N, C-alpha and C positions, 0 to 999 in steps of 0.2 A: 472892625474885624481884625485888622493887623495888630492892633494894640493888645488884644486878648492873646494872640499867638506869641508875639514878641514885645512884651510890655516895656522893657528897658532898652530897646534897640535905638531909639531916637532917630529913626529914619526920616530923611527929608523928602524922600520920593514916595511917601505914603500913598497919595492918590494914584500914582502910576502902578504901584504894587496891587492896590485894591482893584483897580480896573483890570489888570492882567488876571487876577484871581477870578473875578466875575466872568471874564471871557473864557477862561479855562473851564469853569464850572458849567457855563452855558454850552460850550462845545462838547464837553463830556456828556451832558444830559442828552444832547442830540444823538451822539454815537451810541450811548447806552440804550436809548429808546429804540434805535434801529436794530440793535443786536438782541435785546431782551424784551421787546414790545410784544404784545399779545398777537398782533396780526402781521408781524414782520419776520416770519421764520425763514424767509428766503435769503436773508443776509447772513454773512459769516465773517469771521475775523482771520486775517492772514497774519500770523504771529511773526513772520520773518520781515514782511514789509510794513508791519504795524498799521494796517489799514482795513477798512470795511470792504468786503468783496461780495459781489452778486452778479448775476447775468445782466446784460444790457437792458433787456426788456423790463426787468425788475427795477433797475435804477431809473429808467425813463418814467415809468408809471409812478414811482415814489416821489421823484423830483417834481412831477406835475402837481402833486397835492401838497408837497412840503418843499418850498423853494429854497430854504436855508441849507438843506442837506447837500446841495450840489457841490459845495466846497470839499466834501469828503469823498467824492467819487474817485479822484485821482491823487489825493493828498494823504500822507500818513498822519497818524495821531499817536505819537510815541508815549504819551503819558496816560494812556487809557487805563492800564492796570493799576498804576499808582493812584489815580484819581478815583477809580472804582473802590479801592480800599478805604478812601477817605469819605466819599459821598454816598456810596450805596448803602441802603438800609438792609439789615440782616433779615 
């Protein structure tokens, strides 16, 4: 994947970059689903803190059924808009 984007860069840390890109895409997909999913209208985006916001009851019930989203309850995700422009389908 990195070779397509930067074909002549000759980066030696290629696996590390590709791993980071996969993690960013996975994290973006989680946040994107929370904000624009069909049944997730209770979530919002705080553009100043760059994080997903919702009431505690909403978070608790969503985390019960989706264990991996717990990391986004108190942490920011500053690359959301940039990754949305890359990965979101029109």
